[in-house]
N, C-alpha and C positions, 0 to 999 in steps of 0.2 A: 718303418714301412719298407717292404721289399717287393720287387716286381717278380712275378712268376710267369713264364711262358710255357704253354702246353703244346709241344710240337706234334702231338697226335691229332690236334684240332687245327693247328695253323695251316692256312692255305697260301700264305705269302702275298696277300693282297696289298699290304704296305700302308694301310691307313695309319697305323701306329708310327711308322717312320715319317710319313707326311706330316703328322701332327707334332711329333717330338723326336726329331732326328738326333738329338744329343743322347737319347736313351735307347732308341730302337733302330735296327738296320735289318733289312731282308737280305740274307746272304745269297750267294750263288746257288746254294742248295734249295732255295725257295722257302726257307724257314726264317722266322724272326730271330734275331740275336739281340739279347738285352746287353747293351753296352755299359750300363751302370745300373745295378739292381737296387741300389739304396739312395734314392734321391733326397736331396736336402729338403728341409721343411719349405723353403721358399719356392721349390720346383714342383711340389706335390700336386697343385692344381693343374699344371701343365701336363704332368705324367698321367694323372687321373683322366683327363680329357682324351689322351691317346689310348689308354686302356679301354675306355668306353667307346671309342671309335672303331674298335675291332668288330667287324661284322659277324665273325664266327666265335666270339668270346674265348679266344685263345690266351688272353692275358688276364691276370688278376693281381690285385694288390693284397699283400698279407701284412698284418700288423698295424 
């Protein structure tokens, strides 16, 4: 599984970072940065919750 962030949609709200700060960070430019795009199996539920928390659907999981 890989995390994909769409910066054309991201508004920098930060719900992903608030939910999973080991994987997401809103940068000074106002866009999400994916800190680790390949979470371990044990972290997938945590990451999936963060992706689903995005109010503008700027994140998705592939694979």
